[in-house]
N, C-alpha and C positions, 0 to 999 in steps of 0.2 A: 491502351486497349480499349476496342468501341466495339459495344454491340449494334449489330445493323437491324434496322425495324421497320419491314415493310408490310403496313396492312391495305387492305383494299373491301370496302361494302359495299356491295351492291343497294340501292336505293329503289330504284323502280324499273324494270326492263333491263335496259342496256344502262341507264345511269348508276353509275358507281361513285363513293368520295373514297378518296385514298388519302394514304399518309406514309412518311420514308422518313427514317431519322436514324441516326448512330447515337446508340446511350452512352457517354464517356462512363467506364467502370474503372479505372485506372485510380486508386486511391492517390497518387501522391499529383495528381494535376489541381489544377485552378478549379476546373470545370467539374471536378467529379460529380457523378448521379445526375449530370444535364444532359438535354439532349442537344446537338448540334449537329448544325446542316439540314433542319428540316426542311422537308416538303410538302404544299399541301395540293389535292388535284379533286376535279371534279373532271370526270371521265364520261364519253356516250361511246361505248362499244357494241360494234359491228362482227361479225364475221369477215368484210372484204374491208372494214378501216376502223380507224380511232379518231375522237377529237379527245384532245386534253388540253382545260386552262389550268395553269398550274401558279402556285405562287412560293418562291423560296424563301425562309424567312428572316434566313440571317446575310444574304445581300438585298432584301427587300426587293426581289427582282420577280416579276408573273410573265406569263407567256400564253404562247398557242401554241399543241404539236398537233400535228395532221400526220398522218400515219396511213399509209394503205397497202394491205396485204395481199397475195401471193403475183405482183407484178413480175413476172422474168426479165430481169434489166441486169444486166453485168458491165456495169461500168457505165461511161459516160458516151460509149460509140465508137466507132472507127475514125481515126484523124484521116483528112483528104489529103 
C-alpha cells in the first residue's frame, strides 16, 4: 500500500519547485515508511507552455520536458 504525494511550490513569478513521491505505508514491506519513486523538478509555467527540468532519484535519470498547451491537434495527420 502506498500514499502518493505531489507538492509544488511557487518560488518567483512563473518559477516553481516540485516534488512527487510514494510513501510506503505497508507495515509488512522492507521499505516501510520510506519514500519510493521520488522525482524532483524545477518548472517554468506560462499560460501557453511549460518547461520542466527533472531528476528521478530511483533511476538516477534526469531530463527536460517541454509542453505546449492549447494546440488543436488530432493525431499525426492524414495518410497519403
